[in-house]
VEXDREN-2710 file (C-alpha; in Angstrom, 1 decimal):
% VEXDREN-2710
k/r/px/py/pz
1/UNK/46.6/3.4/-28.7
2/UNK/49.6/1.4/-28.3
3/UNK/50.6/-1.3/-30.8
4/UNK/51.2/-5.0/-30.0
5/UNK/54.7/-4.3/-30.1
6/UNK/54.9/-1.0/-28.4
7/UNK/53.5/-2.1/-25.1
8/UNK/55.6/-5.0/-24.3
9/UNK/58.8/-2.6/-25.3
10/UNK/57.4/0.3/-23.1
11/UNK/57.1/-2.5/-20.1
12/UNK/60.6/-3.7/-20.6
13/UNK/61.7/0.1/-20.3
14/UNK/59.7/0.9/-17.4
15/UNK/61.1/-2.4/-15.6
16/UNK/64.9/-1.2/-16.6
17/UNK/64.0/2.1/-15.0
18/UNK/63.1/0.7/-11.7
19/UNK/65.8/-1.9/-11.8
20/UNK/68.3/0.9/-12.0
21/UNK/66.9/2.5/-8.7
22/UNK/66.7/-1.1/-7.1
23/UNK/70.0/-2.6/-8.3
24/UNK/72.4/-0.8/-6.1
25/UNK/70.9/-1.5/-2.5
26/UNK/70.3/-5.0/-3.7
27/UNK/73.9/-5.4/-4.5
28/UNK/75.1/-3.9/-1.3
29/UNK/72.8/-5.9/0.8
30/UNK/73.8/-9.0/-1.2
31/UNK/77.4/-8.6/-0.3
32/UNK/76.6/-8.0/3.3
33/UNK/74.6/-11.4/3.3
34/UNK/77.3/-12.9/1.7
35/UNK/79.8/-12.0/4.2
36/UNK/77.8/-12.9/6.9
37/UNK/77.4/-16.1/5.7
38/UNK/80.9/-16.5/5.1
39/UNK/81.9/-15.4/8.8
40/UNK/79.1/-17.7/10.2
41/UNK/80.7/-20.7/8.7
42/UNK/84.2/-20.0/9.3
43/UNK/83.3/-19.4/12.7
44/UNK/81.5/-22.4/13.3
45/UNK/84.1/-24.3/11.9
46/UNK/86.9/-23.0/13.8
47/UNK/85.0/-22.6/17.2
48/UNK/83.3/-25.9/17.3
49/UNK/85.7/-28.3/15.9
50/UNK/84.7/-31.3/17.6
51/UNK/81.4/-33.3/18.5
52/UNK/81.5/-32.8/22.0
53/UNK/81.8/-29.0/21.6
54/UNK/78.7/-29.1/19.3
55/UNK/76.6/-31.0/21.4
56/UNK/77.2/-28.7/24.3
57/UNK/76.2/-25.7/21.9
58/UNK/73.0/-27.6/21.1
59/UNK/72.3/-28.4/24.8
60/UNK/72.7/-24.7/25.4
61/UNK/70.7/-23.1/22.7
62/UNK/67.8/-25.8/23.1
63/UNK/67.1/-25.1/26.6
64/UNK/67.4/-21.4/26.1
65/UNK/63.7/-19.9/25.2
66/UNK/64.8/-16.3/25.0
67/UNK/67.3/-16.8/22.4
68/UNK/65.1/-19.0/20.5
69/UNK/62.3/-16.5/20.7
70/UNK/64.5/-13.9/19.0
71/UNK/66.7/-15.8/16.6
72/UNK/64.3/-18.8/15.8
73/UNK/64.0/-22.8/16.6
74/UNK/67.3/-24.6/16.8
75/UNK/67.1/-27.7/14.5
76/UNK/70.6/-29.8/14.3
77/UNK/72.6/-26.9/15.2
78/UNK/75.4/-29.5/15.8
79/UNK/76.1/-29.5/12.3
80/UNK/77.4/-26.8/10.1
81/UNK/74.2/-26.7/7.7
82/UNK/71.9/-26.5/11.0
83/UNK/73.7/-23.9/12.7
84/UNK/74.1/-21.9/9.0
85/UNK/70.4/-22.1/8.8
86/UNK/69.8/-20.8/12.5
87/UNK/72.4/-18.1/12.1
88/UNK/71.0/-16.9/8.8
89/UNK/67.0/-17.2/9.3
90/UNK/67.2/-15.3/12.7
91/UNK/67.6/-11.9/11.1
92/UNK/68.5/-11.9/7.2
93/UNK/64.7/-12.3/6.3
94/UNK/64.1/-9.5/8.5
95/UNK/66.4/-7.3/6.7
96/UNK/65.3/-8.6/3.1
97/UNK/61.5/-7.6/4.1
98/UNK/62.3/-4.3/5.3
99/UNK/64.4/-3.4/2.1
100/UNK/61.6/-4.9/0.0
101/UNK/58.8/-2.7/1.6
102/UNK/60.9/0.5/1.4
103/UNK/62.0/0.0/-2.0
104/UNK/58.4/-1.0/-3.5
105/UNK/57.0/2.2/-1.5
106/UNK/59.6/4.5/-2.9
107/UNK/59.6/3.0/-6.5
108/UNK/55.7/3.3/-6.6
109/UNK/54.2/5.7/-4.2
110/UNK/57.5/7.8/-4.0
111/UNK/57.7/8.4/-7.7
112/UNK/54.1/9.2/-8.0
113/UNK/54.3/11.8/-5.4
114/UNK/57.5/13.3/-7.0
115/UNK/55.3/13.6/-10.4
116/UNK/57.6/11.2/-12.6
117/UNK/54.6/9.0/-13.1
118/UNK/52.8/11.7/-14.9
119/UNK/55.5/11.6/-17.4
120/UNK/55.8/8.1/-17.4
121/UNK/52.0/7.4/-18.2
122/UNK/52.2/9.8/-21.4
123/UNK/53.8/6.5/-22.9
124/UNK/51.9/3.6/-24.2
125/UNK/51.4/1.8/-20.7
126/UNK/48.7/2.2/-17.9
127/UNK/49.1/2.3/-14.4
128/UNK/48.6/-1.4/-13.8
129/UNK/51.0/-2.6/-16.1
130/UNK/53.6/0.2/-14.8
131/UNK/53.1/-1.2/-11.4
132/UNK/53.7/-4.6/-12.5
133/UNK/56.9/-3.7/-14.4
134/UNK/58.1/-1.9/-11.4
135/UNK/57.3/-4.7/-9.0
136/UNK/59.0/-7.3/-11.6
137/UNK/62.3/-4.9/-11.1
138/UNK/61.7/-5.4/-7.2
139/UNK/61.8/-8.9/-7.7
140/UNK/65.1/-8.9/-10.0
141/UNK/66.7/-7.1/-7.1
142/UNK/65.7/-9.8/-4.9
143/UNK/67.3/-12.0/-7.1
144/UNK/70.7/-10.5/-6.8
145/UNK/70.2/-10.8/-3.2
146/UNK/69.4/-14.5/-3.8
147/UNK/72.4/-14.8/-6.2
148/UNK/75.1/-13.2/-3.7
149/UNK/73.6/-15.6/-0.8
150/UNK/73.5/-18.6/-3.0
151/UNK/77.4/-18.1/-4.1
152/UNK/78.6/-17.3/-0.5
153/UNK/76.7/-20.6/0.7
154/UNK/78.1/-22.5/-2.1
155/UNK/81.7/-21.6/-1.8
156/UNK/82.0/-21.3/2.0
157/UNK/80.2/-25.0/2.6
158/UNK/79.8/-26.8/-0.5
159/UNK/83.4/-27.3/-1.0
160/UNK/83.8/-29.2/1.9
161/UNK/80.9/-31.4/1.7
162/UNK/78.8/-30.0/4.4
163/UNK/75.9/-28.7/2.2
164/UNK/74.6/-29.6/-1.1
165/UNK/73.8/-27.5/-4.0
166/UNK/70.2/-28.2/-3.7
167/UNK/70.5/-27.3/-0.2
168/UNK/72.5/-24.2/-0.8
169/UNK/69.6/-23.0/-3.3
170/UNK/66.8/-23.6/-0.8
171/UNK/68.6/-21.7/2.0
172/UNK/69.3/-18.9/-0.5
173/UNK/65.9/-18.8/-1.3
174/UNK/64.7/-19.0/2.2
175/UNK/66.9/-15.9/3.2
176/UNK/65.8/-13.6/-0.1
177/UNK/62.1/-14.3/-0.4
178/UNK/61.0/-11.9/2.6
179/UNK/62.2/-9.2/0.2
180/UNK/59.4/-10.2/-2.4
181/UNK/57.0/-11.0/0.4
182/UNK/57.0/-7.6/1.8
183/UNK/57.7/-5.5/-1.6
184/UNK/54.0/-6.9/-2.3
185/UNK/53.1/-5.4/0.9
186/UNK/54.6/-2.2/0.0
187/UNK/52.8/-2.2/-3.4
188/UNK/49.7/-2.5/-2.0
189/UNK/49.8/0.2/0.9
190/UNK/51.3/2.6/-2.0
191/UNK/47.8/2.1/-3.7
192/UNK/45.8/2.9/-0.8
193/UNK/47.7/5.4/1.2
194/UNK/48.2/9.4/0.3
195/UNK/51.7/9.6/0.1
196/UNK/55.1/7.3/0.5
197/UNK/55.2/8.2/4.2
198/UNK/52.1/6.7/4.9
199/UNK/52.5/3.9/2.5
200/UNK/55.7/3.2/4.2
201/UNK/54.2/3.3/7.7
202/UNK/51.2/0.8/7.0
203/UNK/53.6/-1.7/5.5
204/UNK/56.0/-1.5/8.1
205/UNK/53.0/-2.1/10.5
206/UNK/52.2/-5.1/8.7
207/UNK/55.8/-6.3/9.1
208/UNK/56.0/-5.5/12.8
209/UNK/52.9/-7.7/13.4
210/UNK/54.4/-10.6/11.4
211/UNK/57.6/-10.4/13.4
212/UNK/55.4/-10.2/16.5
213/UNK/53.6/-13.3/15.7
214/UNK/56.9/-15.1/14.8
215/UNK/58.3/-14.1/18.1
216/UNK/55.3/-15.7/19.9
217/UNK/55.6/-19.0/17.8
218/UNK/59.2/-19.4/18.4
219/UNK/59.0/-18.6/22.1
220/UNK/56.6/-21.2/23.1
221/UNK/56.0/-24.6/22.0
222/UNK/52.1/-24.4/22.7
223/UNK/52.1/-21.5/20.1
224/UNK/54.4/-22.8/17.4
225/UNK/51.3/-23.4/15.3
226/UNK/51.4/-19.5/14.9
227/UNK/54.1/-19.6/12.3
228/UNK/51.6/-20.6/9.8
229/UNK/50.0/-17.1/10.0
230/UNK/52.8/-15.1/9.0
231/UNK/55.1/-15.0/6.0
232/UNK/58.2/-14.9/8.6
233/UNK/57.1/-18.1/9.9
234/UNK/56.5/-20.0/6.6
235/UNK/60.3/-19.0/5.8
236/UNK/61.1/-21.0/9.1
237/UNK/58.7/-23.8/8.2
238/UNK/60.7/-24.3/4.9
239/UNK/63.6/-25.7/7.1
240/UNK/66.4/-25.4/4.6
241/UNK/69.3/-27.7/5.5
242/UNK/67.4/-29.4/8.4
243/UNK/64.6/-31.5/6.5
244/UNK/63.3/-29.0/3.7
245/UNK/59.6/-28.7/3.4
246/UNK/58.7/-27.2/0.1
247/UNK/54.8/-27.2/1.2
248/UNK/55.8/-24.1/3.3
249/UNK/56.5/-22.4/0.0
250/UNK/53.2/-22.5/-1.2
251/UNK/51.4/-20.1/1.0
252/UNK/54.6/-17.8/0.4
253/UNK/53.8/-18.2/-3.2
254/UNK/50.0/-17.4/-2.7
255/UNK/50.8/-14.4/-0.8
256/UNK/53.3/-12.9/-3.2
257/UNK/50.9/-13.4/-6.5
258/UNK/47.8/-12.5/-4.6
259/UNK/48.9/-9.2/-3.4
260/UNK/50.7/-8.3/-6.5
261/UNK/47.4/-8.9/-8.7
262/UNK/45.4/-7.0/-5.8
263/UNK/48.0/-3.9/-6.3
264/UNK/47.9/-4.0/-9.9
265/UNK/44.3/-4.1/-9.7
266/UNK/43.9/-0.9/-7.7
267/UNK/46.5/0.9/-9.5
268/UNK/44.5/0.2/-13.0
269/UNK/41.3/1.6/-11.4
270/UNK/42.5/4.6/-9.1
271/UNK/43.4/8.0/-10.5
272/UNK/47.0/9.1/-10.6
273/UNK/47.6/11.0/-7.0
274/UNK/44.6/9.4/-5.5
275/UNK/44.1/7.3/-2.5
276/UNK/41.8/4.9/-0.8
277/UNK/42.1/6.2/2.6
278/UNK/39.9/9.1/3.1
279/UNK/41.7/12.2/3.8
280/UNK/39.8/15.4/5.1
281/UNK/40.8/18.5/3.4
282/UNK/38.9/20.5/6.1
283/UNK/41.6/20.9/8.8
284/UNK/42.4/23.7/11.2
285/UNK/45.4/25.4/10.3
286/UNK/48.6/24.2/12.0
287/UNK/51.3/26.7/11.8
288/UNK/53.6/25.3/14.4
289/UNK/57.3/25.5/13.4
290/UNK/56.4/27.7/10.3
291/UNK/58.0/30.7/11.6
292/UNK/61.6/29.7/11.0
293/UNK/63.9/27.3/9.2
294/UNK/64.9/25.4/12.3
295/UNK/61.4/25.0/13.1
296/UNK/60.2/23.9/9.8
297/UNK/63.2/21.4/9.6
298/UNK/62.1/19.9/12.8
299/UNK/58.4/19.7/12.0
300/UNK/59.4/17.7/9.0
301/UNK/61.5/15.5/10.8
302/UNK/58.8/14.7/13.5
303/UNK/57.4/11.6/11.5
304/UNK/60.8/9.9/11.0
305/UNK/61.9/10.7/14.4
306/UNK/58.9/8.9/16.2
307/UNK/59.4/6.1/13.8
308/UNK/63.0/5.2/14.3
309/UNK/62.7/5.8/17.6
310/UNK/60.1/3.4/18.1
311/UNK/61.9/0.8/15.8
312/UNK/65.4/1.1/17.5
313/UNK/63.9/1.3/21.1
314/UNK/61.9/-1.9/20.5
315/UNK/65.1/-3.4/18.9
316/UNK/67.0/-2.3/22.2
317/UNK/64.0/-3.8/24.5
318/UNK/64.3/-7.1/22.8
319/UNK/68.2/-7.3/23.1
320/UNK/68.0/-6.1/26.6
321/UNK/65.3/-8.8/27.3
322/UNK/67.4/-11.9/26.0
323/UNK/70.8/-10.2/27.6
324/UNK/70.6/-12.4/30.8
325/UNK/69.7/-15.6/28.5
326/UNK/72.8/-14.9/26.3
327/UNK/74.9/-14.3/29.3
328/UNK/73.8/-17.5/30.9
329/UNK/74.7/-19.4/27.5
330/UNK/78.0/-18.0/27.3
331/UNK/78.8/-19.0/30.8
332/UNK/78.0/-22.7/30.2
333/UNK/79.5/-22.9/26.7
334/UNK/83.1/-21.9/26.3
335/UNK/82.5/-22.1/22.4
336/UNK/80.3/-19.1/22.5
337/UNK/82.9/-16.4/23.6
338/UNK/85.4/-17.6/20.9
339/UNK/82.7/-17.6/18.6
340/UNK/81.9/-13.8/19.3
341/UNK/85.8/-13.0/19.2
342/UNK/86.0/-14.9/15.7
343/UNK/83.4/-12.7/14.3
344/UNK/83.9/-9.5/16.0
345/UNK/87.3/-9.1/16.6
346/UNK/86.8/-8.4/20.3
347/UNK/88.1/-10.1/23.5
348/UNK/84.7/-8.9/25.4
349/UNK/83.2/-11.2/27.7
350/UNK/79.6/-11.8/26.9
351/UNK/79.2/-13.8/30.2
352/UNK/77.5/-10.6/31.6
353/UNK/74.3/-9.1/30.7
354/UNK/76.6/-5.7/30.7
355/UNK/79.1/-7.3/28.3
356/UNK/76.4/-8.6/25.6
357/UNK/74.9/-4.9/25.7
358/UNK/78.0/-3.4/25.1
359/UNK/78.5/-5.4/22.0
360/UNK/74.8/-4.8/21.0
361/UNK/75.5/-1.0/21.1
362/UNK/78.0/-1.1/18.5
363/UNK/75.5/-2.5/16.0
364/UNK/72.8/-0.1/17.0
365/UNK/75.4/2.7/16.3
366/UNK/75.3/1.4/12.8
367/UNK/71.3/1.9/13.0
368/UNK/71.7/5.3/14.5
369/UNK/74.4/6.3/11.8
370/UNK/71.9/5.2/9.1
371/UNK/69.1/7.4/10.6
372/UNK/71.5/10.6/11.1
373/UNK/72.4/10.6/7.5
374/UNK/68.7/10.0/6.3
375/UNK/68.4/13.6/7.3
376/UNK/71.1/14.7/4.4
377/UNK/69.3/12.5/2.0
378/UNK/65.8/14.2/3.0
379/UNK/67.4/17.7/2.2
380/UNK/68.7/16.2/-1.1
381/UNK/65.0/15.1/-2.0
382/UNK/63.7/18.6/-1.1
383/UNK/66.1/20.1/-3.2
384/UNK/65.5/17.6/-6.2
385/UNK/61.6/17.9/-6.1
386/UNK/61.9/21.4/-6.4
387/UNK/60.5/22.5/-3.1
388/UNK/63.8/24.1/-2.0
389/UNK/63.0/26.7/-4.7
390/UNK/60.0/28.0/-3.4
391/UNK/61.6/28.1/0.3
392/UNK/64.6/30.0/-0.5
393/UNK/62.5/32.5/-2.3
394/UNK/61.5/33.5/0.9
395/UNK/63.5/35.6/3.4
396/UNK/65.6/32.4/4.3
397/UNK/69.2/32.2/3.7
398/UNK/71.1/28.9/2.4
399/UNK/73.4/28.7/5.4
400/UNK/70.1/29.0/8.2
401/UNK/68.3/26.3/6.2
402/UNK/71.0/23.6/5.8
403/UNK/72.4/24.5/9.1
404/UNK/69.0/24.2/10.7
405/UNK/68.7/20.5/9.2
406/UNK/72.1/19.6/10.5
407/UNK/71.0/20.9/14.2
408/UNK/67.8/19.0/14.0
409/UNK/69.6/15.9/12.7
410/UNK/71.9/16.1/15.8
411/UNK/69.2/16.7/18.1
412/UNK/66.8/13.9/16.7
413/UNK/69.7/11.4/16.8
414/UNK/70.3/12.2/20.6
415/UNK/66.7/11.6/21.3
416/UNK/66.7/8.4/19.5
417/UNK/69.9/7.3/21.4
418/UNK/68.1/8.0/24.8
419/UNK/65.2/6.2/23.7
420/UNK/67.6/3.2/23.0
421/UNK/69.1/3.2/26.2
422/UNK/65.9/3.5/28.0
423/UNK/64.4/0.5/25.9
424/UNK/67.9/-1.7/26.8
425/UNK/67.5/-1.0/30.3
426/UNK/63.9/-1.9/30.4
427/UNK/64.1/-5.1/28.7
428/UNK/67.1/-6.4/30.8
429/UNK/65.1/-5.0/33.9
430/UNK/62.2/-7.3/33.0
431/UNK/64.2/-10.1/33.1
432/UNK/66.2/-9.3/36.2
433/UNK/69.5/-8.7/34.4
434/UNK/72.1/-6.4/36.4
435/UNK/72.2/-3.6/34.3
436/UNK/72.0/-0.3/35.6
437/UNK/70.2/2.8/33.6
438/UNK/73.3/5.0/34.0
439/UNK/75.5/2.3/32.2
440/UNK/73.0/2.1/29.5
441/UNK/72.6/5.9/29.1
442/UNK/76.2/5.8/28.7
443/UNK/76.6/2.9/26.3
444/UNK/74.1/4.8/24.3
445/UNK/76.2/8.3/24.6
446/UNK/79.2/6.4/23.0
447/UNK/77.5/6.0/19.8
448/UNK/77.1/9.7/19.3
449/UNK/80.4/10.8/18.3
450/UNK/80.7/8.1/15.3
451/UNK/77.1/9.2/14.5
452/UNK/78.2/13.0/14.2
453/UNK/81.2/11.7/12.0
454/UNK/79.1/10.0/9.5
455/UNK/76.5/13.0/9.5
456/UNK/79.2/15.5/8.9
457/UNK/80.3/13.2/5.8
458/UNK/76.9/13.0/4.5
459/UNK/76.3/16.8/4.9
460/UNK/79.8/17.3/2.9
461/UNK/78.5/15.0/-0.1
462/UNK/75.2/16.7/-0.4
463/UNK/77.0/19.9/-0.6
464/UNK/79.7/18.8/-3.2
465/UNK/77.9/16.0/-5.2
466/UNK/74.3/16.4/-4.5
467/UNK/73.0/13.8/-6.9
468/UNK/75.0/11.1/-5.1
469/UNK/74.1/12.0/-1.6
470/UNK/72.4/8.7/-0.8
471/UNK/75.5/6.9/-2.2
472/UNK/78.0/8.6/-0.3
473/UNK/75.9/8.6/2.8
474/UNK/74.7/5.3/3.2
475/UNK/78.0/3.9/1.4
476/UNK/80.2/5.5/4.0
477/UNK/78.3/3.9/6.9
478/UNK/78.0/0.4/5.1
479/UNK/81.5/0.5/3.8
480/UNK/82.9/1.2/7.4
481/UNK/80.9/-1.4/9.1
482/UNK/81.7/-4.2/6.4
483/UNK/85.5/-3.1/6.6
484/UNK/85.4/-3.6/10.3
485/UNK/83.6/-6.9/10.1
486/UNK/85.7/-8.3/7.0
487/UNK/88.9/-7.6/8.9
488/UNK/87.7/-9.4/12.0
489/UNK/87.0/-12.1/10.0
490/UNK/90.2/-12.4/8.3
491/UNK/92.3/-11.5/11.4
492/UNK/93.6/-8.0/9.7
493/UNK/96.3/-6.2/11.5
494/UNK/95.3/-3.4/13.7
495/UNK/96.1/-0.5/11.4
496/UNK/93.8/-1.8/8.6
497/UNK/90.6/-2.1/10.9
498/UNK/91.8/1.4/12.3
499/UNK/90.4/2.8/8.6
500/UNK/86.9/2.2/10.0
501/UNK/85.3/4.6/12.8
502/UNK/83.5/1.7/14.4
503/UNK/86.8/0.1/15.5
504/UNK/87.3/3.2/17.6
505/UNK/84.2/2.7/19.5
506/UNK/84.8/1.6/23.0
507/UNK/82.6/-1.1/24.3
508/UNK/81.0/0.8/27.2
509/UNK/80.0/-0.1/30.0
510/UNK/82.6/-3.1/29.8
511/UNK/85.3/-0.7/28.6
512/UNK/85.8/3.1/29.8
513/UNK/84.4/5.5/27.6
514/UNK/87.3/6.6/25.0
515/UNK/87.6/10.2/25.5
516/UNK/90.3/11.0/22.8
517/UNK/88.8/9.1/20.0
518/UNK/85.2/10.3/20.6
519/UNK/86.5/13.8/21.0
520/UNK/88.5/13.4/17.3
521/UNK/85.8/11.9/15.3
522/UNK/83.3/14.5/16.8
523/UNK/85.6/17.3/15.6
524/UNK/86.0/15.8/12.1
525/UNK/82.0/15.5/12.0
526/UNK/81.3/19.1/13.0
527/UNK/84.5/20.5/10.9
528/UNK/82.8/18.4/7.7
529/UNK/79.3/19.5/8.6
530/UNK/80.5/23.1/8.7
531/UNK/82.3/22.7/5.5
532/UNK/79.2/21.4/3.8
533/UNK/77.2/24.3/5.0
534/UNK/79.5/26.5/3.6
535/UNK/79.9/24.8/0.3
536/UNK/76.0/24.7/-0.1
537/UNK/76.1/28.4/0.3
538/UNK/77.9/29.0/-2.5
539/UNK/76.6/26.2/-5.3
540/UNK/73.7/26.3/-7.3
541/UNK/70.5/24.3/-6.8
542/UNK/70.7/21.0/-8.6
543/UNK/67.4/19.3/-9.7
544/UNK/66.5/15.5/-9.9
END
């Protein structure tokens, strides 16, 4: 039996180990949030410098229901604080929430699936306390995002007297608290689902429902009461920098505490590896795809393909749906175009739906690149968990296995890109925007060369430094995007911006497809992938 001093010491050890698995991602997203806040303040002050320009922006956004449905209600947007609150609360809590649920399911059900909790629970700690310690570590990761956001708000706004210290604290809390709110959702689904994939899917379904309720509330004045039914609505009702409502924090805290206690209670009562959702072991054999390494890779990728295709298609549909509204706003507000130019470093005219969607597909290219490199991290997970040892014990060569994974990753990326194109066109068509399907297909295809480049880099990293596959893969995508965004904000020279592959993406369909740049990125990606496959054939397998 554990002594009185051993139990807290073990809890702290579990928390530290879990924090090591969350801190890097939290710091990366904290930096992203900080740069976004800085760019928003900088662009607003430089673009809307006079009361007349700010009043024009207020009138345009207040009358645009489509934009408010996507980014939230506009309150005091003719002030730096009001604009910053609207700009950040529209999407930052979404990112924090998705990060929270994915990290929680990875650190809880994912570690359990790998068998690491079997070793962990030999220590003087039970499953309930181990779950609580892990959630505390995820909460510390949310604290990192909060600290980065607060520092950025303080430096960019408070120094000029636009925002108070208390206001900066309240906005940083509103921006980051969604990470904790949906991490506890992931904690509960990790206890009731049979594996990490199911846990993440259930948590994502809760998140999607919360988002749709928020969109409905923001899109119609008569449905504004729906905000009180979703954590994302509670965040909006906190109203940072526009008349704070501390009362809105109470349901959020009750949600976090309640779901934390529920997950700890379930974890303490169930057996390790068990799940509350019934699963039948009596199933007909399903041997589709088991006849080849390529078929097996495709079969294993189907779940992720469906999830990413649905998620990015929904995102593209929403952007297509509001494209006409954004274009109408840009035509009536000269400051909007200047704002876009100052934040993305482009002269693109978003006064047309095509121009706006051309810009949107650059952001979708980032998301599609992230999806592509997850295939490399999935390959690493298969090796780290020992499953690859068994597979390579059969007549399957290393080259054919990894090469098959690369082919499947490329094929899945093309299918997701196709889904994005169809969804963006459908969303624009619903609102009567003059966007053609061939143009959207071309815009989506324009993203594939840069996706191929990052996939090749990820495969190369997996082959040479397998334990750092995730850092290399996601770091390459995130670093390139941050380099491009930061360079645009500080007006860096062209040769500095050219370091980022995203800088070479043509804004299709507003601009012609850049065959030269696309061919170079595609060739580099293919060469890197081939080199990675060959290097993997020669190295030893590396465990976790």
